VEXDREN-2710 file (C-alpha; in Angstrom, 1 decimal):
% VEXDREN-2710
k/r/px/py/pz
1/MET/24.7/5.5/17.0
2/ILE/21.1/5.7/18.0
3/PRO/19.3/7.9/15.4
4/PRO/17.0/10.6/16.9
5/SER/14.0/9.1/15.0
6/LEU/14.3/5.9/17.2
7/ARG/14.7/7.6/20.6
8/TRP/10.9/7.5/21.3
9/LEU/11.2/3.7/21.6
10/ALA/12.9/4.2/25.0
11/ASP/9.4/4.8/26.4
12/LYS/7.9/1.6/24.9
13/PRO/8.0/-1.8/26.7
14/GLY/11.3/-3.4/25.8
15/GLY/12.3/-0.4/23.7
16/ALA/15.1/0.9/26.0
17/ALA/16.7/-2.6/26.3
18/TRP/16.6/-3.0/22.5
19/LEU/18.2/0.5/21.9
20/GLU/20.9/-0.3/24.5
21/GLN/21.9/-3.6/22.8
22/LEU/21.5/-2.2/19.2
23/PRO/25.3/-1.4/18.7
24/ASP/26.3/-4.9/19.7
25/LEU/23.5/-6.4/17.6
26/PHE/24.7/-4.4/14.6
27/ARG/28.3/-5.6/15.0
28/THR/27.1/-9.2/15.4
29/VAL/25.0/-9.2/12.3
30/CYS/27.7/-7.5/10.2
31/GLU/30.2/-10.1/11.3
32/ALA/27.8/-13.0/10.6
33/TRP/27.0/-11.7/7.1
34/ASP/30.4/-10.3/6.3
35/LEU/29.1/-6.7/5.9
36/GLN/30.8/-3.3/6.1
37/PRO/29.0/-0.1/6.9
38/ASP/28.8/2.1/3.7
39/GLY/27.1/5.3/4.7
40/ALA/25.1/7.1/7.3
41/GLU/22.0/5.6/8.9
42/LEU/18.7/6.1/7.1
43/SER/15.7/7.5/8.7
44/GLY/13.3/5.0/10.3
45/ASN/10.8/5.1/13.1
46/VAL/10.8/1.5/14.3
47/SER/13.9/0.1/12.7
48/PHE/17.6/0.9/12.4
49/VAL/18.5/1.0/8.6
50/ILE/21.9/1.6/7.2
51/PRO/23.7/1.0/3.8
52/VAL/26.2/-1.8/3.9
53/ARG/28.6/-3.4/1.5
54/ARG/29.9/-6.9/0.9
55/GLY/32.7/-6.7/-1.6
56/SER/31.3/-4.8/-4.6
57/GLU/27.6/-5.4/-3.6
58/ARG/25.6/-2.8/-1.8
59/PHE/22.6/-3.6/0.4
60/ALA/20.4/-2.0/3.1
61/LEU/20.6/-3.6/6.5
62/LYS/17.5/-3.3/8.6
63/LEU/17.4/-4.2/12.3
64/GLN/13.8/-4.2/13.5
65/TRP/12.5/-3.3/16.9
66/PRO/10.4/-6.5/17.6
67/HIS/6.7/-5.6/17.4
68/ASP/3.6/-7.1/15.9
69/GLU/3.5/-5.0/12.7
70/CYS/6.9/-6.2/11.5
71/ALA/6.5/-9.8/12.5
72/HIS/6.1/-11.1/8.9
73/GLU/7.8/-8.4/6.8
74/ALA/10.5/-10.8/5.7
75/GLU/7.9/-13.3/4.6
76/ALA/5.9/-10.7/2.6
77/LEU/9.1/-9.6/0.8
78/ARG/9.8/-13.3/0.1
79/ARG/6.4/-13.9/-1.3
80/TRP/6.6/-10.8/-3.6
81/ASN/10.1/-11.9/-4.7
82/GLY/11.0/-8.6/-6.1
83/ASP/7.8/-8.1/-8.1
84/GLY/7.0/-4.5/-7.3
85/ALA/8.9/-4.5/-4.0
86/VAL/12.5/-4.7/-2.8
87/ARG/14.1/-8.1/-2.8
88/LEU/14.9/-9.8/0.5
89/MET/18.6/-10.9/0.3
90/GLY/18.9/-12.3/3.8
91/HIS/17.0/-12.8/7.0
92/ASP/17.9/-13.7/10.6
93/ALA/14.6/-14.2/12.4
94/ASP/16.2/-14.5/15.8
95/ARG/17.9/-11.1/15.5
96/HIS/15.1/-9.5/13.5
97/ALA/17.6/-8.6/10.8
98/LEU/16.8/-8.1/7.1
99/LEU/19.3/-7.7/4.3
100/LEU/17.6/-5.9/1.5
101/GLU/18.2/-4.9/-2.1
102/TRP/19.7/-1.5/-2.4
103/CYS/17.6/1.0/-4.3
104/GLU/19.6/3.5/-6.4
105/PRO/19.0/6.4/-6.5
106/GLY/16.5/5.7/-3.7
107/THR/14.5/8.9/-4.2
108/THR/11.0/8.6/-2.7
109/ILE/8.1/8.8/-5.2
110/ALA/6.8/11.8/-3.2
111/ALA/10.1/13.6/-3.8
112/GLY/10.7/12.2/-7.3
113/ARG/7.4/13.3/-8.6
114/PRO/7.0/11.1/-11.7
115/ALA/4.5/12.2/-14.3
116/ASP/1.7/10.0/-13.0
117/PRO/2.5/9.0/-9.4
118/ILE/-1.0/7.7/-8.6
119/GLY/-1.0/5.6/-11.8
120/THR/2.4/4.2/-10.7
121/VAL/1.0/3.3/-7.3
122/ALA/-2.1/1.7/-8.8
123/GLY/0.2/-0.5/-10.9
124/LEU/2.2/-1.5/-7.8
125/LEU/-0.9/-2.3/-5.9
126/GLN/-2.1/-4.6/-8.6
127/ARG/1.2/-6.5/-8.5
128/LEU/1.5/-6.7/-4.7
129/SER/-2.1/-8.0/-4.2
130/ILE/-1.2/-11.7/-4.4
131/LEU/-3.4/-14.3/-2.8
132/VAL/-2.3/-15.4/0.7
133/ASP/-3.4/-16.7/4.0
134/ALA/-1.0/-17.9/6.8
135/PRO/1.2/-16.8/8.4
136/PHE/0.1/-13.2/8.0
137/HIS/-2.0/-11.4/10.6
138/SER/-5.5/-11.1/9.2
139/LEU/-7.3/-7.8/8.5
140/ALA/-10.3/-9.1/10.3
141/GLU/-8.4/-9.6/13.5
142/GLU/-6.6/-6.2/13.1
143/ALA/-9.9/-4.4/12.5
144/ALA/-11.5/-6.0/15.5
145/GLU/-8.6/-4.7/17.7
146/TRP/-8.8/-1.3/16.2
147/ALA/-12.5/-1.1/16.8
148/ALA/-12.3/-2.4/20.4
149/GLY/-9.7/0.2/21.4
150/MET/-10.8/3.2/19.4
151/HIS/-13.0/5.1/21.9
152/GLU/-10.5/4.5/24.7
153/GLU/-7.7/5.8/22.6
154/TRP/-9.8/8.9/21.6
155/GLU/-10.4/9.6/25.3
156/ALA/-6.8/9.0/26.2
157/ALA/-5.7/11.5/23.5
158/GLY/-7.9/14.2/25.0
159/ARG/-10.8/13.9/22.5
160/PRO/-8.9/15.6/19.7
161/CYS/-11.7/15.3/17.2
162/GLU/-15.5/15.1/17.2
163/ARG/-16.9/11.8/18.5
164/ALA/-18.9/11.3/15.3
165/LEU/-15.7/10.5/13.4
166/VAL/-14.8/7.8/16.0
167/ASP/-18.3/6.3/16.1
168/THR/-18.4/6.1/12.3
169/ALA/-14.9/4.6/12.0
170/HIS/-15.7/2.0/14.7
171/ASP/-18.9/1.0/12.9
172/PHE/-17.2/0.7/9.5
173/LEU/-14.6/-1.6/11.0
174/VAL/-17.2/-3.8/12.8
175/ASP/-19.3/-4.1/9.7
176/LEU/-16.5/-4.8/7.2
177/LYS/-14.3/-7.2/9.0
178/ASP/-16.4/-10.3/8.6
179/SER/-17.7/-9.7/5.1
180/GLN/-14.5/-9.5/3.0
181/GLY/-13.7/-10.8/-0.4
182/GLU/-10.7/-13.0/-1.3
183/GLN/-7.7/-12.5/0.8
184/VAL/-4.6/-10.9/-0.6
185/LEU/-1.3/-9.7/0.7
186/LEU/-1.7/-6.0/1.9
187/HIS/1.2/-3.7/2.3
188/GLN/-0.8/-1.6/4.8
189/ASP/1.6/1.4/4.8
190/LEU/2.2/2.3/1.2
191/HIS/2.6/6.0/1.5
192/GLY/4.6/8.4/-0.6
193/ASP/7.9/7.8/1.3
194/ASN/7.7/4.0/1.1
195/ILE/8.2/3.7/-2.7
196/LEU/11.7/4.3/-3.9
197/ALA/13.3/4.9/-7.3
198/ALA/15.6/2.0/-8.3
199/THR/17.6/0.6/-11.2
200/ARG/16.1/-2.8/-11.5
201/GLU/12.6/-1.3/-11.8
202/PRO/11.6/2.4/-11.9
203/TRP/9.8/2.2/-8.5
204/LEU/9.9/-0.4/-5.7
205/ALA/7.8/-0.6/-2.5
206/ILE/9.6/-0.9/0.9
207/ASP/8.7/-1.3/4.5
208/PRO/5.5/-3.3/4.5
209/LYS/3.4/-3.9/7.6
210/PRO/1.8/-6.9/6.0
211/LEU/-1.8/-8.2/6.5
212/ALA/-4.0/-10.7/4.7
213/GLY/-7.2/-9.0/3.7
214/GLU/-9.4/-7.9/0.9
215/ARG/-8.3/-5.7/-2.0
216/ALA/-10.6/-2.8/-1.0
217/PHE/-8.4/-2.1/2.0
218/ALA/-5.2/-1.6/-0.1
219/VAL/-5.9/2.0/-1.1
220/ALA/-6.2/3.3/2.5
221/PRO/-2.6/4.4/3.1
222/VAL/-2.4/6.0/-0.3
223/VAL/-5.5/8.0/0.0
224/ARG/-4.4/9.5/3.3
225/SER/-0.8/10.0/2.1
226/PHE/-0.6/13.8/1.9
227/GLU/2.8/13.5/0.4
228/PHE/0.9/13.1/-2.9
229/GLY/-1.1/16.3/-2.2
230/ALA/-2.8/17.6/0.9
231/THR/-5.9/19.3/-0.4
232/ARG/-9.5/17.9/-0.4
233/GLU/-9.3/17.7/-4.2
234/ASP/-6.0/15.8/-4.1
235/THR/-7.3/13.3/-1.5
236/LEU/-10.6/12.6/-3.3
237/TYR/-8.8/12.3/-6.7
238/ARG/-6.6/9.6/-5.2
239/PHE/-9.6/7.8/-3.9
240/ASP/-11.6/8.1/-7.2
241/ARG/-8.6/7.2/-9.4
242/LEU/-7.5/4.1/-7.4
243/THR/-10.9/2.6/-6.8
244/GLU/-11.7/3.0/-10.5
245/GLU/-8.4/1.6/-11.9
246/LEU/-8.4/-1.3/-9.4
247/ASP/-12.1/-2.0/-9.9
248/LEU/-12.8/-1.8/-6.1
249/ASP/-16.1/-1.4/-4.3
250/ARG/-16.1/2.3/-3.4
251/GLN/-18.1/2.0/-0.2
252/ARG/-15.9/-0.8/1.2
253/ALA/-12.7/1.1/0.2
254/ARG/-14.1/4.3/1.8
255/GLY/-15.0/2.4/5.0
256/TRP/-11.6/0.7/5.3
257/THR/-9.8/4.0/4.7
258/VAL/-11.9/5.8/7.3
259/GLY/-11.4/2.9/9.8
260/GLN/-7.7/2.5/9.5
261/THR/-7.0/6.2/9.3
262/MET/-8.8/6.8/12.6
263/ALA/-7.2/3.8/14.2
264/TRP/-3.8/5.2/13.4
265/ALA/-4.5/8.8/14.1
266/PHE/-4.4/9.2/17.8
267/ASP/-0.7/8.5/18.4
268/SER/0.4/10.1/15.0
269/ASN/2.3/13.3/14.5
270/TRP/-0.2/14.0/11.7
271/SER/-3.4/13.5/13.6
272/GLU/-5.1/16.7/12.3
273/TRP/-4.3/15.7/8.7
274/HIS/-5.9/12.3/9.3
275/PHE/-9.0/13.8/10.8
276/ARG/-9.3/16.1/7.8
277/THR/-9.0/13.2/5.4
278/VAL/-11.8/11.3/7.2
279/ARG/-14.1/14.3/7.2
280/TRP/-13.6/14.7/3.4
281/LEU/-14.3/11.0/2.8
282/LEU/-17.5/11.2/4.9
283/GLU/-18.7/14.2/3.0
284/MET/-18.6/12.3/-0.4
END
């Protein structure tokens, strides 16, 4: 029952125990919510996701490996209330279980290739950027943690890029964290595979890692999302288009994109892509 994409969690603190009890957890949640499995598991790196059915209604059941980034996912979906994101249909906080609106056909925006994918993403970002504060983790706190550990993570990864990238990203995070504008709800991971085709709306965001922070940060995951195109021209087009359409401060957006991209690069399977993205942004 354990998908290959989740097996890496066995090496994380608490991960092996969670994987061991996952089959029982799945049965318990299905019984509690009167659900029946309705298809094969869907790919996920930190959660077990599977289509389920209750009578004639179809849903996605998501069982989260408990970790900081998913702590307030249900609350983010609740606040958005289906406006640009999948609807939350049920939540068991103790079991870290979410029952989600089913997206049909469920094609990712990267695979579906609408006529104007970046325009579509810009529209979603405008709708998702609602004013918030508690209970979400703050971008300021997250940025401070990223900055504090960045050089150590670079060393631990074997210095996989030039130190200048690390130094610059660190300085951006330190400089930006305490000088932000109004605080909105940030998806934080809105890449090309986290927007799905649906029937209720053409495209809906899924799988947020929510933060409360300024709007200029919101473009970071989209700019580095090579699913939308992996060349220098593609990357800078996304940055230029999004910052213009969303009326963002370009320097702050660039700093946040560099900072988060480097913070997420060292344990990523796509590190070299991320380093390349940062180099292109710093050459602007």
